[in-house]
Steps between C-alpha positions, in 0.01 A plus 500: 500500500367428844154633607660725756676699231162561331345574840746783534430630149119476506409855597741649251445238222260689276751737341423688181737275309331175630149635438592593137667161432193329646273699265719410197487133596122521541464652155683198351324247723135601457453384143579151618232518771190550281164349618623467868185647645389165638852391602703511815866629516770435755778768498778297652780709654261803459701749705281802556256392223634718224377253236236291682291793614449659160412168357213465758271674242570221247424211727227357716743458792862592552723347780816682591767273664840589635758381751536844653216595737604876480442480119158345563421768764564766220292296248217468755506878561464556128216246458307684774588848383410414139184308593607176311229262618633202289864523625639317803850430637635174628846402627712241326464266797119527482526407127728210584266368766192508271549220250145550358558866413495519121484787258467557124810717460822560698715797439876494596645839412873570582472227773661200353841648515480524880417129541798272522319173403329581181374149439327454841324844485368424151367162619348670812311749270379223262335326797290827559388534132170364377500261207589708187601788728788728393821625665625829386863574571660846446865510566855589365690338235840371627742789538868409568569853632273432795658318792335466844518209745124509576348510155514339158648741230200427277400204291564334170151453349567164346627364836204643691252356251667154539478526874131592478428194278709271719267568801185469307406817320395481141466736203780735625557819299704804560582845347712800572283784624731777625843648471563713811790719620667451841226278651689185580763566776559833324556325158297529187269195465276314263174371643295209373155362544469125511156332510465130600181303518429225742 
């Protein structure tokens, strides 16, 4: 979906349902992020920071990046109001312009389904990972009941793993982490966590 759609949603984005889902994702994600105190994290497609901001306490520095400036405005407000000294926002274009910007971890949560060219975004993110850095993808398993012209209807894990390996990631592993009701275009959905190392 285009940034302007998310711009319009930004101020009403943090619904109780979205906050609860983010918390359930965090519970499943955190065991994979042990010993990250000296590491840096990029939350790519961060929205209002529902995942990236709570993770700031686990990292040395967290960068929140999104295509929607309105989402980043909300994230900036939260950073200030919560006194998060080690969190900062950056636009996707800032990220694209800074080839030397590298982080230890990149989080892509419920974002990949919105990006038409999966291969090119995974390559783009690989270029912003340090050597042995890790990409964490949380998204939906393919669901044939979902049909929308602007999004993928989820992913087959084996296909996504092959795509990651084809662009240069290694040691790719994945697991099912959640079964949720009515969260994917009002359909029940299965969520996975995929971890790929550079």
